[in-house]
C-alpha positions, 0 to 999 in steps of 0.5 A: 477534478481528480483527473487533473490532480498531481500527487505532487510529492510523488511527482517531485521525487521521480522528477528529481531522481530522473534529472540527478545522479547517480544514473539509476533505473527508476522503478514505480510500484503500487496498487492498480488504479491509484494514478501511477501511469497518470503520474508518469505520463505527466513526467512524460509530457513535461520531459524536455527531450525525446520520450517514449511510453509503452505498456505490456498490459496487452491481451497477449502478454509480450515476450522479452523481445518486446522490451528489447524493441521498445528500448531500441526505439528509445535509443534511436530517439535519444541519438536523434537529439542533443537532450537525454531521452526518456523511455517508460515501460509500464506493467513490466512485471507481466513479461516473464524474466523481464529483469534479465533483459533490462539488466543486459540493456541497461548495462549496455547503455552504461558501458557506451554512455548512451543518454537514456533515462528509464522508468519501469512501472509495476502493480505486483510487488512480488513480481517487481521485487523479485525481478529487482533482487534477482537481476538488478541489485544496485541498478535501481531506485524504488518509488512506492505509490500507495493508495491515496491518503485522506489529505489528497482525497480531501484536496482533490474531491473535498472528501470528508474524513467520515467519507474517506473511512467508507469510500477509501482512496481510489480516485476514479471511484471517488468520482462516482461516490454520489451513486453508491451502487455504481461506486461499489460495482466499479471497486469490485469489477475494475479493482478487485476482480482485475487485481485478483484475475490478472495480477494475483493469478499471474504471480503464482500457480493457484489451483483453486482461484475460487478459494483465493477469492473466498479468502479475500472475502473473509478478510474484507469481512474482518477488517483490523481483526486478529483472525486465526488460520483455523477460524478462516478455514471454518468459513471456507466453502472449499477444502484447504489448510492453514498453509494454503490460506497463509500463501493466499494472504501472501499473494493478496498482500503482494497485490496491495490488497491487504497486509497480515500483521504479525503479533509483536513479541520481540522474538522474530520466530514467534512473530513469523508464526503468530496469528495475523491481524488483517489490515485491508490496504484501502477501506473501499475494499471493505465497504464495496464487498459489503455495500448493504452494511454502509448505504442503508443509513448510519453505519453501526458503531462497531463497524465504524470502529473497525473501519477507523482502526483499519484505516489507521493501520493501512496509514501505518503500513504505508509510513513503514514502507515509505520511511522504514519501519514495521508494523505489528499488533500486541496481545497478551492474555486480555491486554492488547495494543491495536498497533505497534510501530517499530522504527529502528530500536524504538517502539510506539504502541497505539490504541485506536478509539473511534468515539469519545470513550474515556476508558483507560487504555489498560492494554497500552499501560500493560505494554508500557510495563512490558516495554518501558522504553516504548512510547504509547499513545491513543488515536482518537478524539478523546482526551490524553493524559500526562502519561498517555498522549492523544492524537486526534484522528483528523490530525493523524490522517491529515499528515501521518508522517508528521504525527509519527515523528512528533510522537517518536520525538517527544515521547510521553511529553506529548499531550492532547495532540 
């Protein structure tokens, strides 16, 4: 079932862009193993004119002449037909200085009026973005394909919400979830090790790859936790320093494995140098690294709480990337807001409750006193109040975008969502 599932909104967005104006390079980026290639091959198969798909994900990384050769093949196909041609180049970021060649070929096609549409795919945010900003400004449209959300996993695999918090959103893995040992091995070997071994180490020279893996392991042991660089250093078996750890976190973030959130202060400089809160981009990365914690029976309540909070944080990060915005956390002495979502000049502070606790969210009230214009809300299956609305977790994960729009739109007037 998962193989036949088409991520309709993402497919429709790419299809419309390919058929519309202005004519731009279409760039698809996102994590490995979430179906980017499957989706563009669906576009390829439905394209009414001549089309060509080629991938640079090869044992011997091709050079820039490979791009030029594939491009010329696409041009030849387009010349042989009255319809527009389509050229899809996958894992383009693996080719050194790929963007310079793409710019030259793209500009030639525009000058000569060639009828060839281009789709580029990449699984490294850092290398793709670097190429786009260095050479291709004004020539591209970006399509972000994130990990699968709960509604997609439920529709394709009938995955319940509790299962989503453990098994996450890698479709090939979900097909194996009834064999947890096999599932965990697949996530570790085919996702984590492939990303770290092929993508992360390609981005930037890493003198000690083992140290990079240790940093990722520490992050997965502390999902949705505020973790100082000094505390991370204390858990490393190898020598390192705070700058090295910060650099490794940056590389892991660029490979869509995690996102270090900054502390909200209203001051850009302080935010940049703050202790990070580590959000793992998909909960499967956490549970597969610590399988005994999840498959011995009932998940401990504190671990379940961190999984739920991490999943909320990951969903918020996706919304910020897709729709514009930024995600932070907030802490002031004993007061804390789990997440702060900024959209333009507007702020939304959230506390995540995985149980039915009726405790008063004092951190949210403190944030509201500090930032009176902000909206505050609780994410969880707990009752709201006149001043603090509550959104059920199933509703949030079912449609995060709609929930955020509702909270920003209705503010404190929203009760018991």
